[in-house]
N, C-alpha and C positions, 0 to 999 in steps of 0.2 A: 503493498500501499505503501503510494507515494508520500509526501511531507502533505501538499496542501490539503490531500483529503481526511487524514489525521489533523489538522490544525481544523479541518472542519469540525472531526466526529466529537475532539474535544470542545471546539462551541457550541454545540450543537450538544451535548452532554450537560456543560454547567450552563445555560439553557433550561432543558429537564431537571437540575436536583433545582433550580430553583421557583420550577413551574411556574416561566414563563416563556417556554416551547409551541406555537402553534401545534397542530396538525399535519398541517406538511411539512413541518420543521424532526416529529416526533416521528412523523412514517422516512425518512431522510437521516436523520436519528439510527432507525433501527434497520435500515436496509448497511448504514454503514460501516453498523456496529458487527453487521451477519456479514460483509467483508471482511472485515479485518479478522473479526473470529476466523472463517473456512481458511481465509490467506495461505495456501499452500498443503492445506491434509487432501487436495484431490490429487498432486503426485503419491504419498501414502496409500491413495486405495490400493494401488496394484499389489500393493505389498501385501496386500489382509488374506489370507488362507483362511479356507471355512473348513473346520473340523464335520468329518459326519458324526448326526449323533445319539446314542441307543436310546430306542421307546422300552420304559419300564412299564410294564401294567403290573397291577394294585387289584388288588382283592376291596371292593365294596358290599 
C-alpha cells in the first residue's frame, strides 16, 4: 500500500474515532482497511495445503 493511501487511511480512521466521518468516508475507510489487511495475503494462498479429514461416526 502506498504512502498516499496510508495517509488517507490514517485520516479517515481518526475522523471515525471522533465520530465525524460521513457515510461515504466510513465506506472508504472500510475499503482501505480491507486493502491494508489483505495486502500480501494473495501470494500465500498458493502455499496452503488442504489435508483430508476423517469422518467420525458417533452413536446418538
